[in-house]
KOLMARPA-89426 format. One record per residue: x, y, z of N, C-alpha, C in turn; residue in one letter. Coordinates in steps of 0.001 Angstrom, whole numbers, plus 500000, padded with zeros to 6 digits. Atoms other than C-alpha are relative to their C-alpha. Layout:
BEGIN
XYZXYZXYZA...
//
This chain:
BEGIN
499247498902500609854577347896878730499217500598498835X500769499560501145852422348106875594498785500805500453X501171499306499481849349349140877655500367501416500465X499577498682499517851260351994879305500315500927498837X499692499196501182852473353210875884498719500507499341X501280499606500590848915353239874560499356501107500828X500597498999499113847708355173877613500700501342499851X499242498757500143850489357750877283499693500701498686X500248499424501320849833358255873565498583500572499899X501393499575500074846084358715874191499659501016501088X500229499056498897846523361276876999499959501442499490X500088498573500322845467364926876715499704500784501280X500326499099498903845509367771879240498648500668499724X501303499368500170842167369441879852500101501391499388X499819498662500554843577372831878856501487500307499866X498610499561500131846754374642877897500549500442501357X499569499596498660846855376054881417500490498802500792X499600501220499288846989372527882869501354499502499505X498747500483500586849777371590880482501180500856500448X498905499096499623851899374675881178500305499930501494X499800500018498554851360374564884941500668498705500447X499389501284499638852247370874885172501492500004499656X498596500000500408855476371303883210500838500910500898X499248499047499175856522374318885290500236499462501407X499875500474498625855804372835888701500762498677500084X499281501275500025857038369344887809501486500219499746X498606499692500273860239370857886429500721500501501245X499389499535498750860912372652889725500246498838500955X499847501145499107860338369431891653501140499090499555X498983500917500512862652367409889391501408500578500031X498668499434500240865518369867888930500448501059501002X499597498897499111865461372506891686499495499811501432X500502500309498648864242370751894862498685500708500306X501286499362499811860898372453894303500051501492500278X499859498583499637862286375957894967499870500878498762X500083499041501099861351378920892787501405500444499611X498674499618500464864315379915890649500298501483500237X499814498562499781863760383639891178498733500602500584X501173499286499493861442386170892797499025500295498873X500843499691501145860175387073889355499156498797499610X500749501210500322859194383475888624498933499727501048X500963500233498916857545383106892022498783500913499878X501109499049500073855456386263891644499108499714498798X500766500290501219854431385321888098499133498754500183X500726501254499854853422381766888977498869500118501030X501044499849498988851521382673892147498846500849499478X501046499171500592849656385334890218499146499177499038X500753500857500925848688382798887538499107499019500756X500770500955499212847556380337890182498769500675500604X501119499276499388845395382928891942498945500381498967X500921499528501029843862384083888648499227498875499328X500638501115500707842897380627887457498897499359500833X501046500738499303839809378639888314500564498783500712X499414501184499387841964375615889026500770500362501260X499244499582498834843943377641891547499150500658501062X500892499379499027840888378629893561500434499619501412X499544500241498637841720378983897239499116498955500681X500729501023499260840728375937899296500613499892501385X499459500096498649841056375580903042500531498592500230X499347501307499775843159372709904450499022498866500287X500942501071499670840170370772905823499276499484498762X500683500410501232838375370788902473500916499169499113X499027500725500832841510369666900624500229498605500559X499775501311499374842079366864903129498807499081499783X501196500838500134838478365637902950499750499566498564X500349500294501398838089365811899163501113499336499211X498888500501500807841571364960897913501021499175500787X499069500786499195843404363326900832501397500583500033X498691499348500027846242365865900647500104500949501195X499776499129498858847683367618903712500651501305499554X499402498694500268848474371349903564499682500931501163X500246499007498955848551374420905800499273501201499411X500812498871500450846534377643905636500789501025499183X499206499034500753849453379664904208500514499426498683X499599500632501255849881377278901245498841500005499010X501007500010501062848043377096897920499890498602499396X500259501313500599846437374013896400499737500180498508X500132499892501452846790373569892638499558498636499448X500520501234500593844659370931890872500175500060498493X499728500059501440845804369943887357499392498712499456X500757501162500474843673367611885269500220499725498513X499920500442501388843795365613882046499087498805499797X500869501130500309842072362697880353500781499003499148X499341501044500786843372359384879062498967498975499512X500883501031500565841687356739876815500825498717499858X499230501250500046842856353145877277499458498996498985X500540500905501028840592351529874625498907500748499244X501070499394500783837924352283872008498639499500500478X501257500462499438835017351517874322499053501150500327X500855498860499698833388354919874295500413500661501304X499670499250498784833148356944877486500438499092501143X499564500935498960833722353800879583501517499878500052X498538500114500053837367353854878447500705501329500286X499400498708499668837915357556879378500200500097501510X499654499943498583839704357908882705500654501351500317X499365498737499609840455361301884354501337499748500692X498695500024499330844027361935885464500148501320500753X499931498793499172844531364384888340501326500073500749X498769499743499250847700365885889795499734501171500955X500141498940499005847781367991892964501378500505500403X498774499370499527850580370423893775499644500936501152X500113499054498900850904372272897063501198500934499917X498917499035500167852926375489896730499929501070501088X499936498880499065854061378327898981500998501024499492X499083498951500425856418381300898915501358499501499584X498698500560500383859441379026898523499928499202498704X500124500805501213858090376855895738499013498871500187X500858501184499929856539373367895388500279499274501309X499869500717498727855925371761898787499895498500499763X500170501426500310854657368448897439499230499839498698X500730500370501211853330366747894312499372498638500244X500725501249499776850655364045894606499190499669498756X500867500480501065849157362019891774498783499389500663X501219500402499301845564361610892888499439498698499438X500629501254500416843915358190892815498638500255499383X501276499844500708840821357677890669499126498779500200X500962501100499975837681355617890901498920500282498959X501048499847500994835203355017888084500522500484498662X499659499527501334835120356301884518498973501045499585X500858498887500427833380358980882448498578499533499659X501360500470500264830377356733881676499243499799501304X500664500346498753829592355529885190500195501059501091X499692499000498987830984358546887051501391499789500557X498620500102499542834440359330888284500232500955501168X499649499144498877835926360768891467501376499674500524X498683500214499401839066361004893561499916498919501061X499890501050498992840072357963895607501297500224500775X498779499693499241842518359166898304500822498775500369X499256501209499625843443355604899161500994499582498914X499111500344501106845130355320895740500983501136499675X499063498894500244847075358614895996501439499511500005X498578500326500074850735358422895070500804501289500137X499167498819499775853162360989896486501201499940499080X498912499982500977855559361895893677501213500805500494X498898499130499571857603364588895466499630500697501306X500118499203498775858113366197898884501279500821500122X498831499117499952860419369189899214500848499721501243X499110500208498849863471368586901432499880501161500986X500142498969498980863503370492904677501158500968500078X498800499156499891866960371993904227500329500744498703X499732499333501274866547373700900842500449501442500230X499521498616499920868284377031900241499069500890499180X500917499072500676865695379701899444500326501441500370X499605498652499565867684382724900614499859501030498887X500108499057501114867529384249897125498578500538499830X501399499548500097863759384627897575499602500942501135X500326499149498866863881386576900843500121501468499610X499996498567500306863082390278900631500928500734500956X499144499161499178865654392729901862499165501125500610X500713498885499382864668395643904089499737501109498988X500188498972501029865183397996901158498857499639499062X501084500437500885862838395909899008498642500123500687X501244499857499262860182395847901725499571501463500032X500294498569499956860428399613902045499550500490498631X500355499581501348860283400023898282498589499547499644X501338500497500273857164397846898021498943500851500702X500946499175499258855434399884900713499825501346499319X500068498690500650856301403150898995499330499909498640X500614500166501317855314401824895582498483499871500131X501438500179499787851909400768896949499298501317500301X500586498702499660851333404280898260500361501081498997X499599499031501012852932405988895274500831501140500536X499207498925499403855495407904897291501490499745499845X498554500100500091859230408601897209500622500098501374X499297499910498732861817409202899906499376501043500905X500697498981499229860131412397901007500913500905500803X499305499020499176861215415447902986499012500594500994X500850499309499041859916417336905991499428501263499368X500660498802500530857515420223905323499780500989501141X500284498945499039857331423513907187500834499923501261X499322499946498710858483424350910700498997499756501113X500923500266498885856936423051913945499483501288500618X500644498848499398854454425537915386499509501036499023X500398498999500988853892427411912136498877499483499105X501081500306500932850779427497909983500589499906498603X499358500270501284851673426066906590498976499610498949X500813500415501139850037425763903193500686498817499337X499415501224500555850687422194902016499622499809498534X500409500124501391849131422807898595499031498854499810X500889501121500306847243420000896907500558498706500568X499585501274499411847405416733898851498981498931499637X500864501143500294845942413276898336500027499039501174X500059500985498925844746410870901019500395498633499443X499519501280500513846696407635900504499684498842500941X500335501075499063845743405712903651499288500587501207X500642499580498756843474405933906670499470498765500713X500579501081499207842298403715909500499491500559501320X500570499566498726840200404056912622500898499526501129X499037500332498943842409404158915709499446500215501408X500552499807498664840037404822918578498706500771499972X501278499306499854837125406807919871500192501132500987X499881498828499136837069410324921314498649500321500614X501245499706499300834446411007923953499922501472500366X500219498630499558832954414399924704498558500120500464X501342499861499470829971415401926761499510498705500623X500589501191499385827613412881928319499536499015498931X500398501073500918827367409659926347500094500427498537X499790499549501370828661411339923191501455499792499615X498639500218500464831708410693921075500067499908498495X499793500094501449833182410337917639501221499145499723X498824500808500323835610407918915945501219500880499720X498753499308500271839240408953915713500736499238498903X499359500627501146841183408291912496501466500420499871X498625499708500421844818408071911431499942500218498491X500062499648501418845070409839908063501400500291499476X498694499780500601848114409781905797499812500618498616X500099499281501262848437412280902959501380500071499337X498750499667500695851060412975900315499723501211499124X500179498834500865851639416192898425500532499701498612X499603500202501394852636416706894796501431499481499870X498602500451500033856301415992895646500185498647500658X499902501311499365855495412700897389500343500053501474X499704499883498578856139414058900893498783499579500826X501063500562499180854119412458903691499540500966501087X500622499135499001851736414300906009499036499142500805X500849500837499144850060412628908990499145500847500923X500911499311499079847040413747910970499155498959500711X500864500876499204845227411959913796498870500847500557X501153499221499574841732413249914438498754499523499280X501222500374500702838503413321912477500342499288498691X499793500767501231838081411134909410500321500933498839X499622499206501154839789412487906319499103499715498813X500804500245501208838423412514902760500122498546499547X499891501350500539838012409374900678501404499767499449X498673500339500515841183407571899665500092500348498520X499792499574501372842561409030896458499455501382499702X500562498670500219840627412295896855501061501067500234X499016498920499905842664415477896344499335501273500523X500467498767499410842187418598898435501190500893500313X498965499079499557844114421665899417499920500084501514X499995500052498548845193421619903046500916501060500582X499214499041499220846412424308905421499902499551501446X500008500520498635847461423189908911501216500508500749X498855499658499164849798423823911792500913498790500110X499026501085499875852973421727911771500212499708501476X499857500387498600853069419818915042501365499383500290X498742500704499741856183417667914654500533499403498712X499355500758501066858644415972912289500514498701500605X499515501267499455859439412292912756500269499003498872X499712501080500944860700409143911033499021498870500270X500974501072499825858008406494910460500705498657500159X499434501339499843858509402784911115500593499481498705X499479500404501308859164402386907396501216500829499598X498821499198500298861971404944907553499728501238499174X500340498834500813860108407781905822499884501255500856X500160498720499333860318411417906841498533500417499898X501431499708499956856818412428907929499750501275500795X500386498767499317855274415751908916498654499782500678X501242500154499235852652415579911673499334501356500134X500726498728499979849960418259911571498842499965500983X501203499848499176847148419569913776499159501125499408X500959498980500434844099421743913124500014500218498484X500014499820501452843913421088909360498730500684499515X501137499378500686841640423177907144500068499568498547X500026500530501352840552421742903795499288500965499056X500575499145501030839781423641900601499945499215498696X500060500595501323838697422591897151501246500391499221X498787499735500774841610422349894741499833501231499133X500242498865500886839957424978892537499868501317500760X500198498792499204839714427445895443500936501106499519X499213498897500553840876430808894146500749500778501065X499330499276498939842082432000897549501508499830499894X498554500050500130845767432839897417500616499357501238X499348500707498907848182430839899539500361500939501137X499585499082498947849484433877901396498817500497500818X501184499582499260845915434839902335499566498923500985X500369501091499113845253431422903805500953499924501187X499000500114498948848491431400905764499830501089501047X500201498907499054847429434641907396499148499590501195X500747500463498844845182432595909682500965499863501177X499090500027498849846606432713913226500658498642500155X499261501247499881849302430108913766499721499295501322X500230500608498693848555429539917456498534499818500299X501420500104499750844800429990917322499540500777501229X500389499308498782844833432239920405499873501501499787X500284498593500233844271435561918690498673500335500672X501144499673499172841772437285920926500524500290501390X499482499788498665842342437094924633498972499734501072X500878500127498856840812437087928096499361501357500256X500709498727499892838126439776928333499134500050501263X500780499791498788836335441289931334498510500042499745X501459500041499998832650441817932026499403500574498721X500700499558501203830301442198929073498517500084500328X501469499825499856826744443591929200499517499649501391X500454500147498628826541443541932973500279498654500637X499699501298499403827796439974933495501249500161500883X498887499625499129829928440921936471500781498813500535X499346501130499346830750437430937682500730499079499030X499320500859500981832183435974934458500928500823499120X499129499460501029834994436629932059499864499104498770X500084500779501245835380435397928467501398499743499451X498786500380500726838281433482926976499568499774498562X500445500093501392837892434012923249501209499806499100X498868500374500848840152432433920624499544499871498554X500354500050501416840124432798916876500325498621499444X499829501327500593839647429496915035500372500100498533X499716499784501417839624430669911409499439501371499622X500419498674500456838445433570909286498621500410500502X501390499661499673834813433374910333499512499430501323X500448500655498770834713431396913582500947500285501165X499255499815498763835808432000917175499442499023501027X500451500852498903835663429688920181499901500867501249X500266499170498828834129431308923246499800499103501212X500118500769498766834508429966926781499779500951501174X500229499205498794832955431553929860500860499431501126X499151500430498894835340431422932803499651500810501240X500315499328498734835022432362936463500868501243500179X499270498747499784836007435932937308501089499809501051X499045500219498922837735434756940479501109499027499626X499011501002500415839586431936938678499867499754498495X500114500136501461840070432315934872500363498612499472X499665501358500424841437428756934743498763499087500026X501181500850499816837995427400935690498935500326498962X501010499820501044835493426884932883498605500061500605X501411499930499619831825427801933258499156499636498789X500851500471501102829321425942931081500858499428498860X499313500610501143830202424328927757500500501080499046X499507499028500987832321426161925149499113499987498769X500789499977501230830661427235921919500704500878498976X499384499282501107831580428659918533499090501155499593X500758498817500400830507432173917543500589500557498714X499500499390501224830809434206914365500788501266500330X499145498832499813832996437248913869499248501162500638X500775498889499438830212439720914731499869499880501513X500113500215498568829683438170918148501339500239500683X498672499810499430833420438133918763500347501481500085X499714498561499994833707441793917812499231500711501115X500799499389498939830921442664920263500704499847501349X499314500246498729832817441062923139501285500821500081X498744499256500006836098442646922120499742501502500146X500299498566499975834466446059921668499521500457501371X500610499582498757832502446153924912500701499443501245X499293500558498859834770444071927101501343500665500215X498692499462499677838053444916928719501031498887499893X498954501009500169841181443039927649500807499885501291X499313500234498731842634441500930786501325499275499826X498751500734500224845411439413929255499810498889498986X500046501122500942846157436312927229499105498886500524X500827501147499634843967433234927193500849498989500762X499243501024499268845116430716929842500252498773499131X499627501142500841846937427804928233499080498804500204X500886501124499723844501425419929857498882499891498970X501117499992500940841904426457927286500431499740498558X499537500183501374844101425869924202499448498721499381X500495501274500532842779422315923887498669500151499283X501283499787500671839460423787922742500168500049498491X499777499868501443840991424465919344500020498643499316X499932501340500584841648420787918761498647499309500013X501311500623499891838050419972919715498923500791499281X500959499122500660836406422510917401498893499224499311X501024500765500719834628419868915304498985499390500971X500919500565499003833186418255918427499050501081500512X500816498913499490831987421615919697498922500392498977X500976499678501036830286422303916348498823499023500054X501065501004499991828369419028916554499093500168501211X500796499807498802827248419739920125499125501239499835X500768498763500199826187423300919221498825499791499055X501044500208500995824186422029916271498959498987500473X
//
């Protein structure tokens, strides 16, 4: 009894962190079945564990081999250390004391006092054969107060992206100025092929405007995350995302610098359908072909040669021309009618056509 009293009186934790962490985790094991008392406590403690050197992530195999403690990959290993002196024999009388806690989202899974071999003069290490299990959390503990509600999950997602409830923007089929937007998320979702052995990655891009409304576009890679640009696009659809947010889906976006002095009404004047132009007859003696020409933006047109006998059939690859070339065709050709709907897909592939042309 006297020896144990001397050891206790001569014990010191290696740091204030070790002292605080031991008291907190040991208190949960003794008085609350190891369960976190609140979400706030759980988040605070897990953050402290992750930020500390003692809470460095260790895989289950390493923990088992070095400390003789079983854990799973979704749990955290916390090593807490101190030092005790049992006599005045110099470093030979200094003995390390080690406690291991395994924690997870519910709280303390187990507490093990690690066995020791050796001393600070001759060398000391963990002896798993001398481990003593101090606590194991019961399997039927009530941790319902720690579960996140659907509203909380949704709120966390929105908070991470910096967005609110949101509203739909514009009307489907109409060209709309979305003002200044910021890219908040993007990921690669596939690969679009065009031509022989050519292709480009396809991206899912999520933007938000100044009011926190969400805008989604699937196509070419958007700007860098956090970058702000002015966007004008055609509204394709309105839908509710899996997270319950109102989202506006767009196609054919055009990006402008935020400082661009162009007025919003001037930008919106771009054709909403992209089919301004038409199907034109023979030009400069080309009697066997017609031209399907569609306006892409202020300075570019997409031109597709089609068969005179069958305007639905494409001849050669489409290409992009400037306004002067388009005016030449319109001036010298004969307007035969509207562009066949089969060719509308060219507008969505404008970036691919540019790369092929170049």
